[in-house]
PDB file of N, CA, C and O in Angstrom:
ATOM      1  N   MET A   1     130.407 155.335 117.344  1.00  0.00           N
ATOM      2  CA  MET A   1     130.437 153.897 117.269  1.00  0.00           C
ATOM      3  C   MET A   1     131.353 153.372 118.372  1.00  0.00           C
ATOM      4  O   MET A   1     132.563 153.589 118.322  1.00  0.00           O
ATOM      5  N   LYS A   2     130.801 152.697 119.348  1.00  0.00           N
ATOM      6  CA  LYS A   2     131.562 152.199 120.480  1.00  0.00           C
ATOM      7  C   LYS A   2     132.000 150.754 120.232  1.00  0.00           C
ATOM      8  O   LYS A   2     131.208 149.914 119.804  1.00  0.00           O
ATOM      9  N   GLU A   3     133.276 150.483 120.511  1.00  0.00           N
ATOM     10  CA  GLU A   3     133.807 149.144 120.315  1.00  0.00           C
ATOM     11  C   GLU A   3     133.188 148.192 121.337  1.00  0.00           C
ATOM     12  O   GLU A   3     133.062 148.546 122.510  1.00  0.00           O
ATOM     13  N   PRO A   4     132.793 146.970 120.903  1.00  0.00           N
ATOM     14  CA  PRO A   4     132.223 145.999 121.846  1.00  0.00           C
ATOM     15  C   PRO A   4     133.233 145.658 122.942  1.00  0.00           C
ATOM     16  O   PRO A   4     134.440 145.632 122.699  1.00  0.00           O
ATOM     17  N   ASP A   5     132.725 145.396 124.160  1.00  0.00           N
ATOM     18  CA  ASP A   5     133.602 145.133 125.298  1.00  0.00           C
ATOM     19  C   ASP A   5     134.108 143.693 125.354  1.00  0.00           C
ATOM     20  O   ASP A   5     134.983 143.392 126.165  1.00  0.00           O
ATOM     21  N   GLY A   6     133.589 142.801 124.524  1.00  0.00           N
ATOM     22  CA  GLY A   6     134.059 141.420 124.481  1.00  0.00           C
ATOM     23  C   GLY A   6     133.346 140.494 125.444  1.00  0.00           C
ATOM     24  O   GLY A   6     133.678 139.310 125.513  1.00  0.00           O
ATOM     25  N   LEU A   7     132.375 140.998 126.190  1.00  0.00           N
ATOM     26  CA  LEU A   7     131.658 140.153 127.142  1.00  0.00           C
ATOM     27  C   LEU A   7     130.754 139.136 126.457  1.00  0.00           C
ATOM     28  O   LEU A   7     130.432 138.102 127.044  1.00  0.00           O
ATOM     29  N   LYS A   8     130.343 139.415 125.229  1.00  0.00           N
ATOM     30  CA  LYS A   8     129.445 138.512 124.508  1.00  0.00           C
ATOM     31  C   LYS A   8     130.179 137.598 123.536  1.00  0.00           C
ATOM     32  O   LYS A   8     129.547 136.906 122.739  1.00  0.00           O
ATOM     33  N   LYS A   9     131.529 137.589 123.596  1.00  0.00           N
ATOM     34  CA  LYS A   9     132.275 136.772 122.643  1.00  0.00           C
ATOM     35  C   LYS A   9     131.870 135.311 122.767  1.00  0.00           C
ATOM     36  O   LYS A   9     131.528 134.833 123.849  1.00  0.00           O
ATOM     37  N   VAL A  10     131.916 134.622 121.656  1.00  0.00           N
ATOM     38  CA  VAL A  10     131.457 133.245 121.586  1.00  0.00           C
ATOM     39  C   VAL A  10     132.409 132.451 120.688  1.00  0.00           C
ATOM     40  O   VAL A  10     132.935 132.979 119.708  1.00  0.00           O
ATOM     41  N   LEU A  11     132.621 131.187 121.029  1.00  0.00           N
ATOM     42  CA  LEU A  11     133.439 130.337 120.175  1.00  0.00           C
ATOM     43  C   LEU A  11     132.702 130.069 118.868  1.00  0.00           C
ATOM     44  O   LEU A  11     131.473 129.996 118.839  1.00  0.00           O
ATOM     45  N   LEU A  12     133.446 129.926 117.817  1.00  0.00           N
ATOM     46  CA  LEU A  12     132.863 129.687 116.493  1.00  0.00           C
ATOM     47  C   LEU A  12     131.909 128.496 116.509  1.00  0.00           C
ATOM     48  O   LEU A  12     130.847 128.553 115.889  1.00  0.00           O
ATOM     49  N   ILE A  13     132.266 127.426 117.201  1.00  0.00           N
ATOM     50  CA  ILE A  13     131.412 126.229 117.203  1.00  0.00           C
ATOM     51  C   ILE A  13     130.118 126.446 117.985  1.00  0.00           C
ATOM     52  O   ILE A  13     129.160 125.698 117.795  1.00  0.00           O
ATOM     53  N   ASP A  14     130.067 127.459 118.865  1.00  0.00           N
ATOM     54  CA  ASP A  14     128.863 127.756 119.646  1.00  0.00           C
ATOM     55  C   ASP A  14     128.043 128.897 119.054  1.00  0.00           C
ATOM     56  O   ASP A  14     127.057 129.319 119.658  1.00  0.00           O
ATOM     57  N   HIS A  15     128.427 129.401 117.895  1.00  0.00           N
ATOM     58  CA  HIS A  15     127.776 130.539 117.252  1.00  0.00           C
ATOM     59  C   HIS A  15     126.336 130.209 116.877  1.00  0.00           C
ATOM     60  O   HIS A  15     126.039 129.105 116.421  1.00  0.00           O
ATOM     61  N   ILE A  16     125.440 131.186 117.078  1.00  0.00           N
ATOM     62  CA  ILE A  16     124.057 131.024 116.623  1.00  0.00           C
ATOM     63  C   ILE A  16     123.711 132.178 115.684  1.00  0.00           C
ATOM     64  O   ILE A  16     124.389 133.205 115.681  1.00  0.00           O
ATOM     65  N   GLU A  17     122.673 132.009 114.903  1.00  0.00           N
ATOM     66  CA  GLU A  17     122.243 133.029 113.948  1.00  0.00           C
ATOM     67  C   GLU A  17     121.894 134.315 114.685  1.00  0.00           C
ATOM     68  O   GLU A  17     121.259 134.283 115.739  1.00  0.00           O
ATOM     69  N   GLY A  18     122.312 135.445 114.128  1.00  0.00           N
ATOM     70  CA  GLY A  18     122.007 136.738 114.715  1.00  0.00           C
ATOM     71  C   GLY A  18     123.142 137.317 115.534  1.00  0.00           C
ATOM     72  O   GLY A  18     123.021 138.419 116.069  1.00  0.00           O
ATOM     73  N   GLN A  19     124.273 136.568 115.644  1.00  0.00           N
ATOM     74  CA  GLN A  19     125.432 137.073 116.370  1.00  0.00           C
ATOM     75  C   GLN A  19     126.505 137.504 115.371  1.00  0.00           C
ATOM     76  O   GLN A  19     126.664 136.900 114.311  1.00  0.00           O
ATOM     77  N   CYS A  20     127.240 138.563 115.730  1.00  0.00           N
ATOM     78  CA  CYS A  20     128.309 139.088 114.881  1.00  0.00           C
ATOM     79  C   CYS A  20     129.371 138.013 114.653  1.00  0.00           C
ATOM     80  O   CYS A  20     129.787 137.332 115.590  1.00  0.00           O
ATOM     81  N   ARG A  21     129.802 137.870 113.411  1.00  0.00           N
ATOM     82  CA  ARG A  21     130.752 136.826 113.042  1.00  0.00           C
ATOM     83  C   ARG A  21     132.190 137.308 112.927  1.00  0.00           C
ATOM     84  O   ARG A  21     133.045 136.577 112.426  1.00  0.00           O
ATOM     85  N   CYS A  22     132.468 138.509 113.376  1.00  0.00           N
ATOM     86  CA  CYS A  22     133.824 139.045 113.300  1.00  0.00           C
ATOM     87  C   CYS A  22     134.730 138.264 114.258  1.00  0.00           C
ATOM     88  O   CYS A  22     134.427 138.163 115.447  1.00  0.00           O
ATOM     89  N   ILE A  23     135.827 137.718 113.755  1.00  0.00           N
ATOM     90  CA  ILE A  23     136.753 136.974 114.601  1.00  0.00           C
ATOM     91  C   ILE A  23     137.593 137.971 115.380  1.00  0.00           C
ATOM     92  O   ILE A  23     138.249 138.838 114.803  1.00  0.00           O
ATOM     93  N   ILE A  24     137.562 137.833 116.717  1.00  0.00           N
ATOM     94  CA  ILE A  24     138.274 138.782 117.571  1.00  0.00           C
ATOM     95  C   ILE A  24     139.446 138.141 118.311  1.00  0.00           C
ATOM     96  O   ILE A  24     140.197 138.841 118.990  1.00  0.00           O
ATOM     97  N   GLY A  25     139.614 136.846 118.193  1.00  0.00           N
ATOM     98  CA  GLY A  25     140.727 136.193 118.875  1.00  0.00           C
ATOM     99  C   GLY A  25     140.622 134.685 118.757  1.00  0.00           C
ATOM    100  O   GLY A  25     139.730 134.157 118.093  1.00  0.00           O
ATOM    101  N   PHE A  26     141.550 133.999 119.416  1.00  0.00           N
ATOM    102  CA  PHE A  26     141.598 132.543 119.368  1.00  0.00           C
ATOM    103  C   PHE A  26     141.818 131.993 120.774  1.00  0.00           C
ATOM    104  O   PHE A  26     142.585 132.555 121.556  1.00  0.00           O
ATOM    105  N   LYS A  27     141.144 130.898 121.087  1.00  0.00           N
ATOM    106  CA  LYS A  27     141.288 130.249 122.385  1.00  0.00           C
ATOM    107  C   LYS A  27     142.655 129.582 122.435  1.00  0.00           C
ATOM    108  O   LYS A  27     142.965 128.741 121.591  1.00  0.00           O
ATOM    109  N   TYR A  28     143.462 129.943 123.403  1.00  0.00           N
ATOM    110  CA  TYR A  28     144.825 129.413 123.574  1.00  0.00           C
ATOM    111  C   TYR A  28     145.681 129.586 122.324  1.00  0.00           C
ATOM    112  O   TYR A  28     146.636 128.834 122.131  1.00  0.00           O
ATOM    113  N   GLY A  29     145.364 130.553 121.476  1.00  0.00           N
ATOM    114  CA  GLY A  29     146.133 130.806 120.261  1.00  0.00           C
ATOM    115  C   GLY A  29     145.914 129.781 119.173  1.00  0.00           C
ATOM    116  O   GLY A  29     146.631 129.791 118.173  1.00  0.00           O
ATOM    117  N   ASP A  30     144.941 128.892 119.336  1.00  0.00           N
ATOM    118  CA  ASP A  30     144.657 127.834 118.366  1.00  0.00           C
ATOM    119  C   ASP A  30     143.690 128.349 117.304  1.00  0.00           C
ATOM    120  O   ASP A  30     142.559 128.715 117.625  1.00  0.00           O
ATOM    121  N   ALA A  31     144.120 128.380 116.052  1.00  0.00           N
ATOM    122  CA  ALA A  31     143.300 128.909 114.953  1.00  0.00           C
ATOM    123  C   ALA A  31     142.037 128.084 114.722  1.00  0.00           C
ATOM    124  O   ALA A  31     141.108 128.561 114.070  1.00  0.00           O
ATOM    125  N   ARG A  32     141.984 126.868 115.239  1.00  0.00           N
ATOM    126  CA  ARG A  32     140.780 126.032 115.070  1.00  0.00           C
ATOM    127  C   ARG A  32     139.692 126.403 116.066  1.00  0.00           C
ATOM    128  O   ARG A  32     138.551 125.962 115.927  1.00  0.00           O
ATOM    129  N   GLU A  33     140.031 127.210 117.070  1.00  0.00           N
ATOM    130  CA  GLU A  33     139.058 127.619 118.079  1.00  0.00           C
ATOM    131  C   GLU A  33     138.977 129.145 118.113  1.00  0.00           C
ATOM    132  O   GLU A  33     139.527 129.794 119.003  1.00  0.00           O
ATOM    133  N   ALA A  34     138.281 129.696 117.129  1.00  0.00           N
ATOM    134  CA  ALA A  34     138.173 131.149 116.982  1.00  0.00           C
ATOM    135  C   ALA A  34     137.055 131.712 117.851  1.00  0.00           C
ATOM    136  O   ALA A  34     135.974 131.133 117.957  1.00  0.00           O
ATOM    137  N   TYR A  35     137.346 132.863 118.475  1.00  0.00           N
ATOM    138  CA  TYR A  35     136.321 133.623 119.184  1.00  0.00           C
ATOM    139  C   TYR A  35     135.728 134.634 118.223  1.00  0.00           C
ATOM    140  O   TYR A  35     136.447 135.337 117.512  1.00  0.00           O
ATOM    141  N   MET A  36     134.391 134.699 118.212  1.00  0.00           N
ATOM    142  CA  MET A  36     133.693 135.690 117.396  1.00  0.00           C
ATOM    143  C   MET A  36     133.085 136.729 118.328  1.00  0.00           C
ATOM    144  O   MET A  36     132.892 136.464 119.514  1.00  0.00           O
ATOM    145  N   CYS A  37     132.787 137.895 117.804  1.00  0.00           N
ATOM    146  CA  CYS A  37     132.295 139.034 118.583  1.00  0.00           C
ATOM    147  C   CYS A  37     131.044 138.672 119.402  1.00  0.00           C
ATOM    148  O   CYS A  37     131.025 138.901 120.612  1.00  0.00           O
ATOM    149  N   GLY A  38     130.020 138.123 118.780  1.00  0.00           N
ATOM    150  CA  GLY A  38     128.817 137.689 119.481  1.00  0.00           C
ATOM    151  C   GLY A  38     127.768 138.755 119.727  1.00  0.00           C
ATOM    152  O   GLY A  38     126.680 138.433 120.205  1.00  0.00           O
ATOM    153  N   GLU A  39     128.053 140.016 119.417  1.00  0.00           N
ATOM    154  CA  GLU A  39     127.064 141.095 119.573  1.00  0.00           C
ATOM    155  C   GLU A  39     125.923 140.878 118.565  1.00  0.00           C
ATOM    156  O   GLU A  39     126.126 140.212 117.550  1.00  0.00           O
ATOM    157  N   PRO A  40     124.736 141.426 118.828  1.00  0.00           N
ATOM    158  CA  PRO A  40     123.642 141.320 117.857  1.00  0.00           C
ATOM    159  C   PRO A  40     124.036 141.964 116.519  1.00  0.00           C
ATOM    160  O   PRO A  40     124.709 142.994 116.496  1.00  0.00           O
ATOM    161  N   VAL A  41     123.615 141.355 115.421  1.00  0.00           N
ATOM    162  CA  VAL A  41     123.996 141.845 114.097  1.00  0.00           C
ATOM    163  C   VAL A  41     123.234 143.104 113.718  1.00  0.00           C
ATOM    164  O   VAL A  41     122.163 143.392 114.253  1.00  0.00           O
ATOM    165  N   TYR A  42     123.810 143.845 112.784  1.00  0.00           N
ATOM    166  CA  TYR A  42     123.275 145.097 112.269  1.00  0.00           C
ATOM    167  C   TYR A  42     122.291 144.796 111.142  1.00  0.00           C
ATOM    168  O   TYR A  42     122.557 143.946 110.293  1.00  0.00           O
ATOM    169  N   GLN A  43     121.157 145.490 111.133  1.00  0.00           N
ATOM    170  CA  GLN A  43     120.202 145.330 110.042  1.00  0.00           C
ATOM    171  C   GLN A  43     119.618 146.679 109.669  1.00  0.00           C
ATOM    172  O   GLN A  43     119.060 147.387 110.507  1.00  0.00           O
ATOM    173  N   ARG A  44     119.759 147.023 108.387  1.00  0.00           N
ATOM    174  CA  ARG A  44     119.129 148.238 107.875  1.00  0.00           C
ATOM    175  C   ARG A  44     117.726 147.886 107.409  1.00  0.00           C
ATOM    176  O   ARG A  44     117.469 146.772 106.952  1.00  0.00           O
ATOM    177  N   ARG A  45     116.829 148.847 107.530  1.00  0.00           N
ATOM    178  CA  ARG A  45     115.448 148.630 107.126  1.00  0.00           C
ATOM    179  C   ARG A  45     115.391 148.275 105.639  1.00  0.00           C
ATOM    180  O   ARG A  45     115.971 148.976 104.810  1.00  0.00           O
ATOM    181  N   GLY A  46     114.706 147.207 105.310  1.00  0.00           N
ATOM    182  CA  GLY A  46     114.536 146.796 103.926  1.00  0.00           C
ATOM    183  C   GLY A  46     115.703 146.002 103.368  1.00  0.00           C
ATOM    184  O   GLY A  46     115.678 145.618 102.198  1.00  0.00           O
ATOM    185  N   LYS A  47     116.727 145.745 104.175  1.00  0.00           N
ATOM    186  CA  LYS A  47     117.893 144.978 103.731  1.00  0.00           C
ATOM    187  C   LYS A  47     117.951 143.672 104.502  1.00  0.00           C
ATOM    188  O   LYS A  47     117.347 143.542 105.567  1.00  0.00           O
ATOM    189  N   LYS A  48     118.685 142.699 103.957  1.00  0.00           N
ATOM    190  CA  LYS A  48     118.826 141.447 104.688  1.00  0.00           C
ATOM    191  C   LYS A  48     119.801 141.626 105.853  1.00  0.00           C
ATOM    192  O   LYS A  48     120.565 142.589 105.896  1.00  0.00           O
ATOM    193  N   LEU A  49     119.761 140.700 106.776  1.00  0.00           N
ATOM    194  CA  LEU A  49     120.598 140.750 107.972  1.00  0.00           C
ATOM    195  C   LEU A  49     122.073 140.744 107.614  1.00  0.00           C
ATOM    196  O   LEU A  49     122.493 140.001 106.727  1.00  0.00           O
ATOM    197  N   SER A  50     122.852 141.552 108.286  1.00  0.00           N
ATOM    198  CA  SER A  50     124.300 141.592 108.094  1.00  0.00           C
ATOM    199  C   SER A  50     124.927 140.419 108.847  1.00  0.00           C
ATOM    200  O   SER A  50     124.241 139.720 109.592  1.00  0.00           O
ATOM    201  N   SER A  51     126.216 140.208 108.656  1.00  0.00           N
ATOM    202  CA  SER A  51     126.942 139.188 109.412  1.00  0.00           C
ATOM    203  C   SER A  51     127.717 139.824 110.558  1.00  0.00           C
ATOM    204  O   SER A  51     128.346 139.122 111.350  1.00  0.00           O
ATOM    205  N   TRP A  52     127.675 141.164 110.650  1.00  0.00           N
ATOM    206  CA  TRP A  52     128.456 141.884 111.650  1.00  0.00           C
ATOM    207  C   TRP A  52     127.573 142.782 112.487  1.00  0.00           C
ATOM    208  O   TRP A  52     126.485 143.173 112.064  1.00  0.00           O
ATOM    209  N   CYS A  53     128.053 143.110 113.691  1.00  0.00           N
ATOM    210  CA  CYS A  53     127.357 144.064 114.553  1.00  0.00           C
ATOM    211  C   CYS A  53     127.553 145.473 113.984  1.00  0.00           C
ATOM    212  O   CYS A  53     128.285 145.658 113.012  1.00  0.00           O
ATOM    213  N   PHE A  54     126.910 146.443 114.583  1.00  0.00           N
ATOM    214  CA  PHE A  54     126.985 147.824 114.105  1.00  0.00           C
ATOM    215  C   PHE A  54     128.435 148.308 114.052  1.00  0.00           C
ATOM    216  O   PHE A  54     128.843 148.933 113.074  1.00  0.00           O
ATOM    217  N   TYR A  55     129.219 148.021 115.105  1.00  0.00           N
ATOM    218  CA  TYR A  55     130.605 148.477 115.170  1.00  0.00           C
ATOM    219  C   TYR A  55     131.451 147.858 114.058  1.00  0.00           C
ATOM    220  O   TYR A  55     132.120 148.584 113.322  1.00  0.00           O
ATOM    221  N   HIS A  56     131.434 146.539 113.923  1.00  0.00           N
ATOM    222  CA  HIS A  56     132.279 145.881 112.923  1.00  0.00           C
ATOM    223  C   HIS A  56     131.796 146.155 111.494  1.00  0.00           C
ATOM    224  O   HIS A  56     132.605 146.218 110.569  1.00  0.00           O
ATOM    225  N   HIS A  57     130.491 146.317 111.313  1.00  0.00           N
ATOM    226  CA  HIS A  57     129.941 146.691 110.007  1.00  0.00           C
ATOM    227  C   HIS A  57     130.500 148.053 109.599  1.00  0.00           C
ATOM    228  O   HIS A  57     130.926 148.240 108.459  1.00  0.00           O
ATOM    229  N   GLY A  58     130.497 148.998 110.535  1.00  0.00           N
ATOM    230  CA  GLY A  58     131.038 150.327 110.272  1.00  0.00           C
ATOM    231  C   GLY A  58     132.534 150.288 109.998  1.00  0.00           C
ATOM    232  O   GLY A  58     133.026 150.998 109.120  1.00  0.00           O
ATOM    233  N   GLN A  59     133.262 149.457 110.748  1.00  0.00           N
ATOM    234  CA  GLN A  59     134.702 149.323 110.541  1.00  0.00           C
ATOM    235  C   GLN A  59     135.005 148.794 109.146  1.00  0.00           C
ATOM    236  O   GLN A  59     135.901 149.296 108.467  1.00  0.00           O
ATOM    237  N   MET A  60     134.259 147.780 108.719  1.00  0.00           N
ATOM    238  CA  MET A  60     134.484 147.178 107.407  1.00  0.00           C
ATOM    239  C   MET A  60     134.201 148.191 106.293  1.00  0.00           C
ATOM    240  O   MET A  60     135.000 148.330 105.366  1.00  0.00           O
ATOM    241  N   HIS A  61     133.074 148.896 106.378  1.00  0.00           N
ATOM    242  CA  HIS A  61     132.710 149.825 105.319  1.00  0.00           C
ATOM    243  C   HIS A  61     133.548 151.090 105.335  1.00  0.00           C
ATOM    244  O   HIS A  61     133.817 151.664 104.280  1.00  0.00           O
ATOM    245  N   THR A  62     133.966 151.536 106.511  1.00  0.00           N
ATOM    246  CA  THR A  62     134.836 152.706 106.602  1.00  0.00           C
ATOM    247  C   THR A  62     136.179 152.386 105.975  1.00  0.00           C
ATOM    248  O   THR A  62     136.730 153.208 105.242  1.00  0.00           O
ATOM    249  N   THR A  63     136.712 151.211 106.249  1.00  0.00           N
ATOM    250  CA  THR A  63     138.001 150.804 105.700  1.00  0.00           C
ATOM    251  C   THR A  63     137.947 150.742 104.184  1.00  0.00           C
ATOM    252  O   THR A  63     138.861 151.229 103.518  1.00  0.00           O
ATOM    253  N   VAL A  64     136.900 150.155 103.626  1.00  0.00           N
ATOM    254  CA  VAL A  64     136.756 150.042 102.178  1.00  0.00           C
ATOM    255  C   VAL A  64     136.635 151.425 101.549  1.00  0.00           C
ATOM    256  O   VAL A  64     137.252 151.692 100.518  1.00  0.00           O
ATOM    257  N   ALA A  65     135.849 152.305 102.160  1.00  0.00           N
ATOM    258  CA  ALA A  65     135.672 153.658 101.628  1.00  0.00           C
ATOM    259  C   ALA A  65     136.989 154.430 101.667  1.00  0.00           C
ATOM    260  O   ALA A  65     137.313 155.148 100.721  1.00  0.00           O
ATOM    261  N   GLN A  66     137.748 154.288 102.750  1.00  0.00           N
ATOM    262  CA  GLN A  66     139.037 154.963 102.846  1.00  0.00           C
ATOM    263  C   GLN A  66     140.005 154.442 101.792  1.00  0.00           C
ATOM    264  O   GLN A  66     140.730 155.222 101.175  1.00  0.00           O
ATOM    265  N   GLN A  67     140.021 153.135 101.584  1.00  0.00           N
ATOM    266  CA  GLN A  67     140.912 152.553 100.583  1.00  0.00           C
ATOM    267  C   GLN A  67     140.555 153.063  99.194  1.00  0.00           C
ATOM    268  O   GLN A  67     141.443 153.361  98.396  1.00  0.00           O
ATOM    269  N   ASN A  68     139.262 153.167  98.899  1.00  0.00           N
ATOM    270  CA  ASN A  68     138.837 153.668  97.598  1.00  0.00           C
ATOM    271  C   ASN A  68     139.268 155.122  97.417  1.00  0.00           C
ATOM    272  O   ASN A  68     139.738 155.504  96.345  1.00  0.00           O
ATOM    273  N   ARG A  69     139.107 155.938  98.473  1.00  0.00           N
ATOM    274  CA  ARG A  69     139.512 157.338  98.399  1.00  0.00           C
ATOM    275  C   ARG A  69     141.015 157.451  98.197  1.00  0.00           C
ATOM    276  O   ARG A  69     141.472 158.262  97.392  1.00  0.00           O
ATOM    277  N   GLU A  70     141.781 156.651  98.913  1.00  0.00           N
ATOM    278  CA  GLU A  70     143.236 156.694  98.790  1.00  0.00           C
ATOM    279  C   GLU A  70     143.689 156.255  97.403  1.00  0.00           C
ATOM    280  O   GLU A  70     144.617 156.835  96.840  1.00  0.00           O
ATOM    281  N   SER A  71     143.039 155.234  96.849  1.00  0.00           N
ATOM    282  CA  SER A  71     143.431 154.772  95.517  1.00  0.00           C
ATOM    283  C   SER A  71     143.055 155.810  94.457  1.00  0.00           C
ATOM    284  O   SER A  71     143.762 155.953  93.460  1.00  0.00           O
ATOM    285  N   ASP A  72     141.951 156.534  94.660  1.00  0.00           N
ATOM    286  CA  ASP A  72     141.572 157.598  93.733  1.00  0.00           C
ATOM    287  C   ASP A  72     142.569 158.755  93.801  1.00  0.00           C
ATOM    288  O   ASP A  72     142.901 159.351  92.776  1.00  0.00           O
ATOM    289  N   GLN A  73     143.041 159.068  94.995  1.00  0.00           N
ATOM    290  CA  GLN A  73     143.984 160.171  95.152  1.00  0.00           C
ATOM    291  C   GLN A  73     145.367 159.805  94.632  1.00  0.00           C
ATOM    292  O   GLN A  73     146.096 160.666  94.138  1.00  0.00           O
ATOM    293  N   SER A  74     145.731 158.530  94.742  1.00  0.00           N
ATOM    294  CA  SER A  74     147.067 158.137  94.309  1.00  0.00           C
ATOM    295  C   SER A  74     147.166 158.006  92.788  1.00  0.00           C
ATOM    296  O   SER A  74     148.266 157.936  92.240  1.00  0.00           O
ATOM    297  N   ALA A  75     146.029 157.975  92.116  1.00  0.00           N
ATOM    298  CA  ALA A  75     146.044 157.860  90.652  1.00  0.00           C
ATOM    299  C   ALA A  75     146.132 159.245  90.024  1.00  0.00           C
ATOM    300  O   ALA A  75     145.265 159.648  89.248  1.00  0.00           O
ATOM    301  N   GLU A  76     147.180 159.955  90.367  1.00  0.00           N
ATOM    302  CA  GLU A  76     147.359 161.301  89.828  1.00  0.00           C
ATOM    303  C   GLU A  76     147.819 161.224  88.373  1.00  0.00           C
ATOM    304  O   GLU A  76     148.379 160.218  87.936  1.00  0.00           O
ATOM    305  N   ILE A  77     147.577 162.279  87.653  1.00  0.00           N
ATOM    306  CA  ILE A  77     148.013 162.360  86.265  1.00  0.00           C
ATOM    307  C   ILE A  77     149.522 162.566  86.257  1.00  0.00           C
ATOM    308  O   ILE A  77     150.026 163.485  86.903  1.00  0.00           O
ATOM    309  N   PRO A  78     150.237 161.729  85.539  1.00  0.00           N
ATOM    310  CA  PRO A  78     151.693 161.883  85.532  1.00  0.00           C
ATOM    311  C   PRO A  78     152.102 163.217  84.913  1.00  0.00           C
ATOM    312  O   PRO A  78     151.485 163.692  83.959  1.00  0.00           O
ATOM    313  N   GLN A  79     153.138 163.801  85.468  1.00  0.00           N
ATOM    314  CA  GLN A  79     153.640 165.072  84.982  1.00  0.00           C
ATOM    315  C   GLN A  79     154.576 164.833  83.791  1.00  0.00           C
ATOM    316  O   GLN A  79     155.311 163.847  83.741  1.00  0.00           O
ATOM    317  N   VAL A  80     154.524 165.742  82.865  1.00  0.00           N
ATOM    318  CA  VAL A  80     155.380 165.649  81.684  1.00  0.00           C
ATOM    319  C   VAL A  80     156.775 166.143  82.051  1.00  0.00           C
ATOM    320  O   VAL A  80     156.938 167.220  82.623  1.00  0.00           O
ATOM    321  N   ILE A  81     157.754 165.350  81.718  1.00  0.00           N
ATOM    322  CA  ILE A  81     159.134 165.735  81.979  1.00  0.00           C
ATOM    323  C   ILE A  81     159.767 166.099  80.640  1.00  0.00           C
ATOM    324  O   ILE A  81     159.778 165.304  79.700  1.00  0.00           O
ATOM    325  N   SER A  82     160.280 167.288  80.581  1.00  0.00           N
ATOM    326  CA  SER A  82     160.926 167.696  79.330  1.00  0.00           C
ATOM    327  C   SER A  82     162.430 167.449  79.417  1.00  0.00           C
ATOM    328  O   SER A  82     163.076 167.771  80.414  1.00  0.00           O
ATOM    329  N   ILE A  83     162.955 166.884  78.374  1.00  0.00           N
ATOM    330  CA  ILE A  83     164.382 166.604  78.335  1.00  0.00           C
ATOM    331  C   ILE A  83     164.977 167.511  77.261  1.00  0.00           C
ATOM    332  O   ILE A  83     164.580 167.479  76.096  1.00  0.00           O
ATOM    333  N   VAL A  84     165.922 168.303  77.685  1.00  0.00           N
ATOM    334  CA  VAL A  84     166.580 169.216  76.753  1.00  0.00           C
ATOM    335  C   VAL A  84     167.909 168.573  76.374  1.00  0.00           C
ATOM    336  O   VAL A  84     168.735 168.266  77.233  1.00  0.00           O
ATOM    337  N   ARG A  85     168.099 168.376  75.077  1.00  0.00           N
ATOM    338  CA  ARG A  85     169.345 167.798  74.600  1.00  0.00           C
ATOM    339  C   ARG A  85     170.165 168.883  73.907  1.00  0.00           C
ATOM    340  O   ARG A  85     169.657 169.639  73.079  1.00  0.00           O
ATOM    341  N   THR A  86     171.368 168.935  74.247  1.00  0.00           N
ATOM    342  CA  THR A  86     172.253 169.899  73.594  1.00  0.00           C
ATOM    343  C   THR A  86     173.226 169.125  72.705  1.00  0.00           C
ATOM    344  O   THR A  86     173.786 168.108  73.112  1.00  0.00           O
ATOM    345  N   PRO A  87     173.416 169.629  71.484  1.00  0.00           N
ATOM    346  CA  PRO A  87     174.291 168.892  70.564  1.00  0.00           C
ATOM    347  C   PRO A  87     175.762 169.032  70.871  1.00  0.00           C
ATOM    348  O   PRO A  87     176.596 168.460  70.170  1.00  0.00           O
TER     349      PRO A  87
END
């Protein structure tokens, strides 16, 4: 999965259907003027159109899958601690 080079980036207000909606930056640092990726969106056969290109779609799903795996691994069974009391 190759990261987009940014040549197709588009301002949010100039966005058209079929372009990746991942926000990649801001014009002059102004949050009201967001740059979106602009690459063609990813579509799996028989599914509706995604909002992200192949790269950003993969990034989003990889991140979610990793988080799920990490949360499953961190939910270990607590170990029993024995306390010995002496009178």
